[in-house]
C-alpha positions in Angstrom: -3.1 -20.3 -21.8 -3.5 -22.0 -18.5 -7.1 -21.3 -17.5 -6.4 -21.9 -13.8 -3.5 -19.4 -13.9 -5.7 -16.7 -15.4 -8.5 -17.4 -12.9 -6.0 -17.0 -10.0 -4.6 -13.7 -11.3 -8.1 -12.4 -12.0 -9.4 -13.3 -8.6 -6.3 -11.9 -6.8 -6.2 -8.6 -8.7 -9.9 -7.9 -8.6 -10.0 -8.6 -4.8 -9.6 -5.6 -2.5 -6.7 -5.5 -0.1 -4.9 -2.2 0.6 -2.3 -2.0 3.4 -3.7 -3.1 6.7 -6.8 -4.6 5.1 -5.5 -7.8 3.5 -7.9 -10.4 4.8 -9.7 -10.9 1.5 -6.5 -11.8 -0.2 -5.4 -14.1 2.6 -8.7 -16.0 2.3 -8.2 -16.5 -1.5 -4.6 -17.9 -0.9 -5.8 -20.2 1.9 -8.6 -21.6 -0.4 -6.3 -22.2 -3.3 -3.6 -23.9 -1.2 -5.9 -25.9 1.1 -4.5 -29.3 1.7 -1.2 -28.6 -0.2 0.8 -27.1 2.7 0.9 -26.4 6.4 -0.5 -22.9 7.3 0.7 -20.5 10.0 0.1 -16.8 10.6 2.0 -14.1 12.4 0.3 -11.6 14.7 0.2 -8.8 12.1 -1.8 -10.9 9.6 0.9 -12.3 7.2 0.1 -15.9 6.2 2.8 -18.6 5.8 2.4 -21.7 3.7 5.0 -24.4 4.4 5.8 -27.1 1.8 8.2 -29.7 3.1 10.5 -31.4 0.5 13.0 -34.2 1.0 14.5 -32.3 3.9 13.4 -29.8 6.5 16.5 -27.7 5.7 17.4 -25.4 4.1 14.4 -23.1 4.5 13.5 -21.2 1.4 11.3 -18.2 1.9 9.3 -16.8 -1.1 7.4 -13.7 0.1 4.9 -11.9 -2.0 3.1 -9.0 -0.3 -0.7 -9.1 -0.3 -1.4 -5.4 0.0 -1.9 -2.9 -2.8 -1.6 0.8 -2.8 -4.8 2.7 -2.0 -6.3 5.2 0.4 -8.1 5.6 3.8 -11.0 7.8 4.7 -9.7 10.7 6.8 -12.9 12.7 7.3 -16.3 13.6 5.8 -17.2 17.2 5.0 -20.5 18.7 6.1 -21.7 18.5 2.4 -20.9 14.8 2.2 -17.6 14.7 0.4 -14.9 12.2 1.6 -11.4 13.5 2.4 -8.7 10.8 2.3 -5.0 10.0 3.0 -2.8 7.7 0.8 -1.8 4.2 1.8 1.5 3.7 0.0 3.3 5.9 -2.5 1.2 7.9 -5.0 1.9 10.7 -7.4 -1.0 13.2 -7.4 -1.3 13.2 -11.1 -2.4 9.6 -11.3 -5.0 10.0 -8.5 -7.3 12.6 -9.9 -10.6 11.7 -11.7 -10.2 8.0 -10.9 -13.0 5.7 -9.7 -12.7 4.1 -6.3 -14.7 1.9 -3.9 -15.0 2.7 -0.2 -15.5 -0.5 1.9 -18.0 0.9 4.4 -19.7 -1.1 7.2 -22.9 -1.3 5.2 -21.7 -1.9 1.6 -19.2 -1.1 -1.1 -19.6 2.6 -2.0 -18.5 3.8 -5.4 -16.9 7.2 -5.7 -14.9 9.5 -8.0 -11.9 11.4 -6.9 -12.3 15.1 -7.7 -10.9 18.6 -7.1 -11.5 22.2 -8.2 -12.1 22.2 -12.0 -9.7 24.3 -14.2 -12.7 26.5 -15.3 -12.9 27.9 -11.7 -9.2 28.2 -11.2 -7.5 31.6 -10.9 -5.3 32.9 -13.7 -2.2 32.3 -11.6 -3.3 28.6 -11.0 -3.9 28.0 -14.7 -0.5 29.5 -15.6 1.2 27.3 -13.0 -0.5 24.3 -14.6 0.1 22.3 -11.4 -1.7 19.1 -10.4 -3.7 19.6 -7.2 -2.2 18.1 -4.1 -4.0 15.1 -2.6 -4.9 17.2 0.5 -7.0 19.4 -1.9 -8.8 16.4 -3.5 -12.0 14.7 -2.3 -14.2 11.7 -3.2 -17.7 12.3 -4.5 -19.9 9.4 -3.3 -23.2 11.1 -4.2 -24.0 11.9 -0.6 -25.9 15.2 0.0 -24.6 15.6 3.6 -22.2 14.3 6.2 -25.2 12.7 7.9 -26.2 10.8 4.8 -22.7 9.6 4.1 -22.3 8.4 7.7 -25.7 7.0 8.5 -27.1 5.9 5.2 -23.9 5.0 3.4 -22.1 3.7 6.5 -18.9 5.6 5.7 -16.6 6.4 8.6 -13.0 7.5 9.2 -10.6 4.6 8.8 -12.5 2.8 6.0 -10.3 1.5 3.2 -10.5 3.0 -0.3 -9.5 0.8 -3.2 -8.9 1.7 -6.9 -11.4 0.1 -9.3 -10.1 -1.8 -12.4 -11.1 -5.1 -13.9 -8.7 -7.8 -15.0 -8.6 -7.5 -18.8 -6.9 -9.2 -21.7 -5.8 -6.6 -24.2 -5.7 -6.7 -28.0 -2.3 -8.2 -27.9 -3.3 -11.5 -26.2 -0.1 -11.7 -24.2 -0.8 -8.4 -22.4 -3.1 -8.0 -19.4 -4.3 -4.9 -17.6 -5.4 -4.9 -13.9 -5.0 -3.2 -10.6 -2.9 -4.7 -7.8 -0.4 -6.6 -10.0 1.8 -5.1 -7.3 2.0 -7.5 -5.7 -0.6 -10.1 -6.3 1.9 -11.2 -8.9 4.2 -12.4 -6.1 1.3 -14.1 -4.3 0.3 -16.0 -7.5 3.9 -17.0 -8.1 4.4 -18.7 -4.7 0.9 -20.3 -5.0 1.9 -21.9 -8.3 5.3 -22.9 -7.0 3.8 -24.8 -4.1 1.3 -26.4 -6.5 4.1 -27.5 -8.8 6.2 -28.9 -6.0 3.4 -31.4 -5.2 4.8 -33.3 -8.2 8.5 -32.2 -8.1 11.2 -33.3 -5.6 12.9 -30.4 -3.9 15.8 -30.8 -1.3 14.5 -28.2 1.1 11.4 -26.7 2.7 9.6 -23.9 0.9 7.7 -21.1 2.6 5.4 -19.1 0.5 4.5 -16.0 2.5 1.7 -13.6 1.9 3.0 -10.5 3.7 1.0 -7.5 5.0 1.7 -3.8 4.9 4.7 -3.8 2.5 3.5 -0.6 0.9 3.5 1.2 4.3 6.9 0.0 5.7 7.7 -3.7 5.1 6.0 -4.6 8.3 4.8 -8.1 7.5 8.1 -9.1 6.0 9.8 -8.2 9.3 7.5 -10.3 11.5 7.1 -13.3 9.1 10.8 -13.6 8.5 11.3 -13.7 12.2 8.8 -16.7 12.3 10.3 -18.5 9.3 14.0 -17.7 10.0 14.9 -18.5 6.4 18.2 -19.7 5.1 17.5 -18.2 1.6 14.9 -15.8 0.4 13.6 -15.1 -3.2 11.5 -12.0 -3.3 8.6 -12.6 -5.8 7.5 -9.1 -7.1 6.8 -6.9 -10.0 9.7 -5.0 -11.6 9.4 -1.4 -12.9 9.3 -1.5 -16.7 10.9 1.5 -18.5 10.0 0.8 -22.1 7.5 3.6 -22.5 7.9 7.0 -24.3 10.6 9.1 -22.8 12.6 6.2 -21.4 13.5 4.3 -24.6 17.1 5.3 -24.5 17.7 4.5 -20.9 20.6 2.1 -20.3 19.5 -1.2 -18.9 15.8 -0.5 -19.5 13.5 -3.3 -18.3 11.1 -4.3 -21.1 7.8 -6.2 -21.3 8.2 -9.6 -23.1 12.0 -9.9 -22.3 11.7 -12.2 -19.3 12.0 -11.8 -15.6 14.1 -9.0 -14.2 16.9 -9.9 -11.8 17.4 -6.9 -9.7 21.0 -5.8 -9.2 20.3 -3.2 -6.5 17.3 -1.3 -5.0 17.1 1.4 -2.4 17.2 -1.1 0.5 19.2 -4.2 -0.7 22.1 -5.4 -2.8 21.4 -9.1 -3.5 23.6 -11.9 -2.4 26.1 -12.0 -5.3 26.5 -15.8 -5.3 22.8 -16.3 -5.3 22.5 -13.7 -8.1 25.0 -15.7 -10.1 23.2 -18.9 -9.4 19.9 -17.4 -10.7 21.7 -16.3 -13.9 23.3 -19.7 -14.4 20.0 -21.4 -13.8 18.3 -19.2 -16.4 20.9 -19.9 -19.0 20.9 -23.7 -18.3 17.1 -23.8 -18.7 17.0 -21.4 -21.7 14.8 -19.0 -19.7 15.1 -15.3 -21.0 16.0 -12.8 -18.3 17.1 -9.2 -18.0 18.8 -7.1 -15.3 17.1 -4.2 -13.5 17.8 -1.6 -10.9 15.4 0.3 -8.6 17.2 2.9 -6.7 13.9 4.8 -6.0 12.1 1.9 -4.4 12.4 -1.2 -2.4 10.8 -4.6 -1.6 10.2 -7.0 1.3 13.8 -8.1 0.7 15.0 -5.0 2.6 13.5 -6.5 5.8 14.1 -10.1 5.1 17.8 -10.0 4.2 18.8 -8.6 7.5 16.7 -11.0 9.6 18.7 -12.6 12.5 22.2 -13.3 11.3 21.4 -12.3 7.7 19.7 -14.1 4.8 21.1 -14.6 1.3 18.4 -12.8 -0.7 17.5 -11.8 -4.3 14.6 -10.0 -5.8 13.2 -11.3 -9.1 10.4 -9.4 -10.7 7.8 -9.6 -13.5 8.1 -6.4 -15.6 5.1 -4.1 -15.2 4.2 -0.7 -16.6 2.5 2.1 -14.5 3.4 1.0 -11.0 1.6 2.7 -8.1 -1.3 3.9 -10.1 -4.9 2.6 -10.6 -3.8 0.0 -13.2 -0.8 -1.7 -14.6 0.1 -3.8 -17.6 2.1 -7.0 -17.8 3.1 -9.6 -20.5 1.9 -13.0 -19.3 5.0 -14.7 -20.9 7.1 -12.7 -18.4 5.0 -14.1 -15.6 5.4 -17.7 -16.9 9.2 -17.4 -17.3 9.5 -15.9 -13.8 7.6 -18.9 -12.5 9.9 -21.3 -14.3 13.0 -19.5 -13.1 12.1 -19.4 -9.4 11.0 -23.0 -9.5 14.2 -24.2 -11.1 16.3 -22.2 -8.6 14.3 -23.7 -5.7 15.0 -27.2 -7.0 18.8 -26.8 -6.7 19.0 -25.1 -3.3 20.1 -28.0 -1.2 22.1 -27.6 2.1 25.5 -27.8 0.3 24.5 -25.1 -2.2 23.1 -22.8 0.4 26.2 -23.0 2.5 28.2 -21.9 -0.5 26.2 -18.7 -0.7 27.7 -17.2 2.4 30.1 -14.5 1.3 
């Protein structure tokens, strides 16, 4: 296993960067790509790494959003418990009883998400067997009062709250567990592509873009695509794996270990069909395993990028991941490696002639 690759994934996933608070991730990307590309930034905080090939055009944009789902401090109760609001899409059942860190002005404060215990619930509440809503949850940071939480711990409304989970290799050595694979995977992919292109010819200019606030409205994708004005975009992301109990018989299920997922449709975008076919042809030619996916319940930065200016031929290619939008996810590292190979090979064939052929 490539040690540098694992170090990159570990550093990116263990770093803290919920929507609107992505600076730590941006610093890691800048450090890794220092001297390998030109660097720009939009006014929202997205960072753009430009790698010129044998031609300034066409411009190939590879966005990977830097933010992860998390929470924000809403208020502090008189008894010192923290009330919070979500940043990104969460289901209440995956929030309760999880460890988090609040990034206060003084230090990182560890807390546990709690709610009223079942032992103290009413008979009606127990019969309903419903998960508490997030508005009824709180974070226990061990403070005895609002004053202690604010003055001694340094916690204030607006502070970011991040899930806690280490980057771990599982018993099956190809499987890794971590928080924030969504979407530090995309960031790692464009980093490795720019690194690989130092030794490979490519008939275009590649823009690896770390976007901000994808989980709260695709904001960085909107502003950064305006700056880049790409001719083609390849969205580097995770894909929703559906190979867990209860979903085994689903038609077209995306599975770990079966290669990158080429998305046929999501809630915000149908890919450019000629670009989709080119990706499939490239995978077959290079003997790279792949699978098709759909995501009608979610979307990616592609939703914003593909309608930039006059329109951008765009496709979303994802590394399959289990348990999206929770405190931790699981991937198969071979899927990551094959996604990297596929995007890199597609980039190498996207010259001006090929890009002109993509227009419907």
